[in-house]
N, C-alpha and C positions, 0 to 999 in steps of 0.2 A: 337506747339506754347504754349500749356498749360504748358509744362515743362519749357519753357523760362520764362513765366509769374511767375512761382514759383521759379525762380532763378537757375534752373538746366541748366547750360551751357555746359554740356558734350554732345558731338556729336557722341558718339559711334553708329556706324551703321546708322547714320542719312543721309538722302539724302540732302546734303547741298544746292543743286540747288533748290529743292522743298522748303526747309526751307527758303531760301532767298526770293523766290517768295511769300510764305505765309506771311513773315514779311513785304515785300513791300506792298502787298495788304492790310494788316492790317493798316499799317501806312497811306497809301493813303485814306483808309476809314475814318481815323481820321483827315484828312486834314493836315498831316505833310508836312513840307517843308524840302528839303534836301540841304546841302551845295553844291555849285558847284565851289569849289575852292580847291587849294592845292592837297592833296593826293587823294581826291575823285573827282577831277575836271572832269574826263572823264566818270564817272559813272552816273552822274545826269545832267539834263538839267538846265541851268541857266535861271532865270527869264529874260524877255526881257530887263529890265533896267540894269541888271547886265551884260548881253551879250553885250549891247551897251557900257557899261563902259569898258569891255575888249577890244572891238574894238577901242575905243577912246585912251586907254592907250598903245595899241600895234597895230597900223594900218597895219603893215606888217605881223602880226600873226607869229612873230618870237619866242617870249619868252616861250609860253606855248600853242602851237597849239592844237586845239580841246577842250580846257577847256570849261566846261559847255556844252559840246556836240555841240560847234560851229564848223565851218568848220576847217579842219586840213590843208587846202590849203593856199598858200601865199595870202595875202590881203583878206582873208576870202572868196575866190572864192566859188561858189556853189559846193556842194558835188556831 
């Protein structure tokens, strides 16, 4: 993490899984919020209001199932 803070983005021999975990923990400690849409839509959980918006816009869960870590099942059935 110190290397990243210094702007060194080379990942030679880096454990990328451990690095991602460390980055997420650091961001969580700072109260960061993550986008839950588009290309990262399945990586992060949408806030309840945003998840409700997804359900209202796509009640059959057809367009982007699982976005914001919502259910991937038809009509947002329980996972």
